[in-house]
N, CA, C and O atoms as CSV, one atom per row, in Angstrom:
chain,resi,resn,atom,element,x,y,z
A,1,UNK,N,N,0.956,-1.111,0.015
A,1,UNK,CA,C,0.014,0.049,0.099
A,1,UNK,C,C,1.092,1.075,-0.032
A,1,UNK,O,O,2.220,1.063,0.459
A,2,UNK,N,N,0.393,2.155,-0.958
A,2,UNK,CA,C,1.324,3.573,-0.956
A,2,UNK,C,C,1.086,4.489,0.448
A,2,UNK,O,O,0.423,4.143,1.426
A,3,UNK,N,N,1.728,5.599,0.283
A,3,UNK,CA,C,1.270,6.444,1.391
A,3,UNK,C,C,0.008,7.374,1.050
A,3,UNK,O,O,-0.266,8.076,0.076
A,4,UNK,N,N,-0.685,7.069,2.329
A,4,UNK,CA,C,-2.004,7.492,2.450
A,4,UNK,C,C,-2.174,8.877,3.078
A,4,UNK,O,O,-2.973,9.677,2.590
A,5,UNK,N,N,-1.279,9.236,4.381
A,5,UNK,CA,C,-1.332,10.158,5.148
A,5,UNK,C,C,-0.194,10.884,5.138
A,5,UNK,O,O,0.822,10.396,4.643
A,6,UNK,N,N,-0.194,12.290,5.738
A,6,UNK,CA,C,0.999,13.046,5.994
A,6,UNK,C,C,1.841,12.746,7.119
A,6,UNK,O,O,3.067,12.848,7.080
A,7,UNK,N,N,1.084,12.321,8.274
A,7,UNK,CA,C,1.817,11.674,9.414
A,7,UNK,C,C,1.241,10.584,10.113
A,7,UNK,O,O,0.015,10.650,10.208
A,8,UNK,N,N,1.693,9.767,10.539
A,8,UNK,CA,C,1.062,8.680,11.138
A,8,UNK,C,C,1.915,8.562,12.556
A,8,UNK,O,O,3.146,8.580,12.523
A,9,UNK,N,N,1.228,8.446,13.730
A,9,UNK,CA,C,2.021,8.322,15.048
A,9,UNK,C,C,1.430,6.829,15.571
A,9,UNK,O,O,0.241,6.524,15.662
A,10,UNK,N,N,2.346,6.167,15.819
A,10,UNK,CA,C,2.207,4.611,15.889
A,10,UNK,C,C,2.023,4.225,17.385
A,10,UNK,O,O,2.612,4.994,18.145
A,11,UNK,N,N,1.526,3.485,17.822
A,11,UNK,CA,C,1.379,2.546,19.081
A,11,UNK,C,C,1.280,3.493,20.481
A,11,UNK,O,O,1.592,3.103,21.607
A,12,UNK,N,N,0.773,4.820,20.132
A,12,UNK,CA,C,0.497,5.597,21.242
A,12,UNK,C,C,-0.438,5.260,22.111
A,12,UNK,O,O,-1.353,4.601,21.619
A,13,UNK,N,N,-0.538,5.562,23.587
A,13,UNK,CA,C,-1.560,5.423,24.511
A,13,UNK,C,C,-2.693,6.734,24.378
A,13,UNK,O,O,-2.449,7.838,24.863
A,14,UNK,N,N,-3.893,6.433,23.681
A,14,UNK,CA,C,-4.615,7.383,23.124
A,14,UNK,C,C,-5.548,7.624,24.156
A,14,UNK,O,O,-6.270,6.753,24.643
A,15,UNK,N,N,-5.517,9.451,24.664
A,15,UNK,CA,C,-6.670,9.752,25.228
A,15,UNK,C,C,-7.509,10.631,24.397
A,15,UNK,O,O,-7.092,11.725,24.016
A,16,UNK,N,N,-8.777,10.148,24.081
A,16,UNK,CA,C,-9.644,10.621,22.734
A,16,UNK,C,C,-10.032,12.162,23.107
A,16,UNK,O,O,-10.124,13.057,22.267
A,17,UNK,N,N,-10.237,12.313,24.449
A,17,UNK,CA,C,-11.184,13.547,25.172
A,17,UNK,C,C,-12.652,13.094,25.078
A,17,UNK,O,O,-13.548,13.937,25.127
A,18,UNK,N,N,-12.892,11.911,24.956
A,18,UNK,CA,C,-14.261,11.693,25.580
A,18,UNK,C,C,-14.530,11.360,27.145
A,18,UNK,O,O,-15.661,11.242,27.617
A,19,UNK,N,N,-13.619,11.258,27.698
A,19,UNK,CA,C,-13.410,10.594,29.035
A,19,UNK,C,C,-13.858,9.186,29.466
A,19,UNK,O,O,-14.403,8.830,30.511
A,20,UNK,N,N,-13.557,8.615,28.591
A,20,UNK,CA,C,-13.223,6.894,28.486
A,20,UNK,C,C,-11.822,6.461,28.675
A,20,UNK,O,O,-10.890,7.235,28.896
A,21,UNK,N,N,-11.754,5.505,28.602
A,21,UNK,CA,C,-10.543,4.741,29.352
A,21,UNK,C,C,-9.373,5.042,28.144
A,21,UNK,O,O,-9.799,5.095,26.991
A,22,UNK,N,N,-8.105,5.215,28.343
A,22,UNK,CA,C,-7.238,5.359,27.492
A,22,UNK,C,C,-6.835,4.061,26.800
A,22,UNK,O,O,-6.787,3.003,27.427
A,23,UNK,N,N,-6.546,4.151,25.504
A,23,UNK,CA,C,-6.342,2.738,24.357
A,23,UNK,C,C,-5.230,3.104,23.519
A,23,UNK,O,O,-4.972,4.224,23.079
A,24,UNK,N,N,-4.556,1.944,23.337
A,24,UNK,CA,C,-3.335,1.922,22.370
A,24,UNK,C,C,-4.074,1.769,20.772
A,24,UNK,O,O,-4.923,0.984,20.347
A,25,UNK,N,N,-3.315,2.914,20.120
A,25,UNK,CA,C,-3.770,3.025,18.574
A,25,UNK,C,C,-2.792,3.821,17.568
A,25,UNK,O,O,-1.847,4.489,17.987
A,26,UNK,N,N,-3.028,3.722,16.551
A,26,UNK,CA,C,-2.431,4.475,15.678
A,26,UNK,C,C,-3.296,5.745,15.405
A,26,UNK,O,O,-4.525,5.674,15.408
A,27,UNK,N,N,-2.619,6.918,15.167
A,27,UNK,CA,C,-3.295,8.131,14.638
A,27,UNK,C,C,-2.784,8.738,13.416
A,27,UNK,O,O,-1.616,9.105,13.294
A,28,UNK,N,N,-3.601,8.830,12.591
A,28,UNK,CA,C,-3.260,9.188,11.203
A,28,UNK,C,C,-3.918,10.760,10.789
A,28,UNK,O,O,-5.075,11.133,10.982
A,29,UNK,N,N,-3.006,11.386,10.281
A,29,UNK,CA,C,-3.451,12.901,9.898
A,29,UNK,C,C,-3.179,12.920,8.551
A,29,UNK,O,O,-2.252,12.357,7.968
A,30,UNK,N,N,-4.243,13.759,8.001
A,30,UNK,CA,C,-3.937,14.201,6.442
A,30,UNK,C,C,-4.795,15.575,6.322
A,30,UNK,O,O,-5.979,15.744,6.613
A,31,UNK,N,N,-3.759,16.604,5.755
A,31,UNK,CA,C,-4.341,18.023,5.700
A,31,UNK,C,C,-4.797,18.571,6.855
A,31,UNK,O,O,-5.913,19.085,6.936
A,32,UNK,N,N,-3.902,18.494,7.903
A,32,UNK,CA,C,-4.181,19.058,9.108
A,32,UNK,C,C,-5.725,18.151,9.898
A,32,UNK,O,O,-6.616,18.670,10.569
A,33,UNK,N,N,-5.630,17.258,9.655
A,33,UNK,CA,C,-7.039,16.667,10.213
A,33,UNK,C,C,-6.973,15.189,10.425
A,33,UNK,O,O,-6.466,14.446,9.584
A,34,UNK,N,N,-7.485,14.764,11.548
A,34,UNK,CA,C,-7.527,13.310,12.171
A,34,UNK,C,C,-8.181,12.681,10.914
A,34,UNK,O,O,-9.263,13.140,10.550
A,35,UNK,N,N,-7.622,11.690,10.237
A,35,UNK,CA,C,-7.996,11.032,9.044
A,35,UNK,C,C,-8.531,9.358,9.507
A,35,UNK,O,O,-9.479,8.713,9.058
A,36,UNK,N,N,-7.638,9.027,10.443
A,36,UNK,CA,C,-7.637,7.545,11.180
A,36,UNK,C,C,-7.106,7.440,12.542
A,36,UNK,O,O,-6.230,8.150,13.034
A,37,UNK,N,N,-7.807,6.363,13.156
A,37,UNK,CA,C,-7.462,6.299,14.528
A,37,UNK,C,C,-7.556,4.878,14.814
A,37,UNK,O,O,-8.690,4.410,14.713
A,38,UNK,N,N,-6.719,4.171,15.112
A,38,UNK,CA,C,-7.211,2.563,15.587
A,38,UNK,C,C,-5.912,1.924,15.083
A,38,UNK,O,O,-4.813,2.453,15.251
A,39,UNK,N,N,-6.151,0.435,14.282
A,39,UNK,CA,C,-5.306,-0.128,13.780
A,39,UNK,C,C,-5.641,-0.561,12.317
A,39,UNK,O,O,-6.447,-1.410,11.936
A,40,UNK,N,N,-4.833,0.222,11.621
A,40,UNK,CA,C,-4.951,0.339,10.071
A,40,UNK,C,C,-3.665,0.212,9.392
A,40,UNK,O,O,-2.668,0.513,10.047
A,41,UNK,N,N,-3.523,-0.181,8.199
A,41,UNK,CA,C,-2.687,-0.493,7.411
A,41,UNK,C,C,-2.018,0.869,6.756
A,41,UNK,O,O,-0.933,0.800,6.179
A,42,UNK,N,N,-2.510,1.711,6.844
A,42,UNK,CA,C,-2.109,2.966,5.705
A,42,UNK,C,C,-0.644,3.412,6.331
A,42,UNK,O,O,-0.322,3.082,7.472
A,43,UNK,N,N,0.091,4.086,5.589
A,43,UNK,CA,C,1.351,4.515,5.853
A,43,UNK,C,C,1.565,6.094,5.651
A,43,UNK,O,O,1.105,6.686,4.675
A,44,UNK,N,N,2.212,6.639,6.534
A,44,UNK,CA,C,2.262,8.235,6.178
A,44,UNK,C,C,3.690,8.734,5.220
A,44,UNK,O,O,4.539,7.975,4.751
A,45,UNK,N,N,3.654,9.818,5.139
A,45,UNK,CA,C,5.080,10.336,4.656
A,45,UNK,C,C,5.892,10.555,5.741
A,45,UNK,O,O,7.098,10.373,5.572
A,46,UNK,N,N,5.434,10.963,6.985
A,46,UNK,CA,C,6.210,10.833,7.920
A,46,UNK,C,C,5.713,9.949,9.132
A,46,UNK,O,O,4.496,9.937,9.315
A,47,UNK,N,N,6.530,9.192,10.000
A,47,UNK,CA,C,5.705,8.270,10.658
A,47,UNK,C,C,6.922,8.579,12.240
A,47,UNK,O,O,8.131,8.806,12.270
A,48,UNK,N,N,5.877,8.443,13.374
A,48,UNK,CA,C,6.565,8.317,14.691
A,48,UNK,C,C,6.224,7.211,15.464
A,48,UNK,O,O,5.169,6.589,15.341
A,49,UNK,N,N,7.267,6.916,16.400
A,49,UNK,CA,C,6.694,5.735,17.111
A,49,UNK,C,C,6.461,6.450,18.574
A,49,UNK,O,O,7.356,6.948,19.256
A,50,UNK,N,N,5.251,6.399,18.864
A,50,UNK,CA,C,5.104,7.085,20.145
A,50,UNK,C,C,4.766,6.053,21.397
A,50,UNK,O,O,4.011,6.262,22.346
A,51,UNK,N,N,5.616,4.786,21.085
A,51,UNK,CA,C,5.264,3.806,22.248
A,51,UNK,C,C,5.986,4.238,23.655
A,51,UNK,O,O,7.102,4.737,23.798
A,52,UNK,N,N,5.030,3.903,24.633
A,52,UNK,CA,C,5.352,4.497,26.135
A,52,UNK,C,C,4.739,5.997,26.206
A,52,UNK,O,O,4.518,6.480,27.317
A,53,UNK,N,N,4.462,6.744,25.019
A,53,UNK,CA,C,4.065,7.918,25.263
A,53,UNK,C,C,2.294,8.266,25.450
A,53,UNK,O,O,1.592,7.347,25.030
A,54,UNK,N,N,1.752,9.122,25.858
A,54,UNK,CA,C,0.385,9.517,25.752
A,54,UNK,C,C,0.366,10.571,24.268
A,54,UNK,O,O,1.204,11.371,23.849
A,55,UNK,N,N,-0.813,10.203,23.802
A,55,UNK,CA,C,-1.124,10.914,22.456
A,55,UNK,C,C,-2.502,11.477,22.676
A,55,UNK,O,O,-3.425,10.671,22.800
A,56,UNK,N,N,-2.719,12.616,22.730
A,56,UNK,CA,C,-4.169,13.607,22.524
A,56,UNK,C,C,-4.194,13.932,21.018
A,56,UNK,O,O,-3.355,14.633,20.451
A,57,UNK,N,N,-4.996,13.487,20.580
A,57,UNK,CA,C,-5.207,13.797,18.951
A,57,UNK,C,C,-5.502,15.169,18.838
A,57,UNK,O,O,-4.880,15.745,17.945
A,58,UNK,N,N,-6.426,15.968,19.626
A,58,UNK,CA,C,-6.606,16.963,19.593
A,58,UNK,C,C,-5.197,17.899,19.446
A,58,UNK,O,O,-4.920,18.610,18.480
A,59,UNK,N,N,-4.489,17.727,20.513
A,59,UNK,CA,C,-3.233,18.283,20.822
A,59,UNK,C,C,-2.084,17.961,19.536
A,59,UNK,O,O,-1.155,18.692,19.191
A,60,UNK,N,N,-2.441,16.754,19.018
A,60,UNK,CA,C,-1.448,16.281,18.181
A,60,UNK,C,C,-1.362,17.177,16.995
A,60,UNK,O,O,-0.321,17.553,16.458
A,61,UNK,N,N,-2.737,17.512,16.606
A,61,UNK,CA,C,-2.682,18.579,15.320
A,61,UNK,C,C,-2.070,19.520,15.475
A,61,UNK,O,O,-1.279,19.699,14.549
A,62,UNK,N,N,-2.024,20.593,16.580
A,62,UNK,CA,C,-1.659,21.489,16.771
A,62,UNK,C,C,0.218,21.494,16.552
A,62,UNK,O,O,0.993,22.239,15.952
A,63,UNK,N,N,0.365,20.362,17.312
A,63,UNK,CA,C,1.888,20.006,17.104
A,63,UNK,C,C,2.538,20.065,15.836
A,63,UNK,O,O,3.493,20.745,15.462
A,64,UNK,N,N,1.664,19.012,15.100
A,64,UNK,CA,C,2.365,18.783,13.699
A,64,UNK,C,C,2.231,19.883,12.749
A,64,UNK,O,O,3.178,20.112,11.996
A,65,UNK,N,N,0.929,20.755,12.679
A,65,UNK,CA,C,0.962,21.902,11.870
A,65,UNK,C,C,1.747,22.896,12.472
A,65,UNK,O,O,1.900,23.983,11.916
C-alpha cells in the first residue's frame, strides 16, 4: 500500500477527550485533520513511534501543523 497520510503516530496510548479510558492505537493525519485512528495499514509521509507516550489527538494536530 502506498502513502495515504501526511503523518502517522504509531503505538501511542490515546486519550481521545471523551472521558473514556485510554487505549493503544495509531493516529493518522491528512491535511491537518485526523483521518484515521485505531489499527490500520495505511502509511504516512512521516511516521513517529509513540510507544510509551500519551497521545492526545486534538493537541497532536496543533503540534504537527
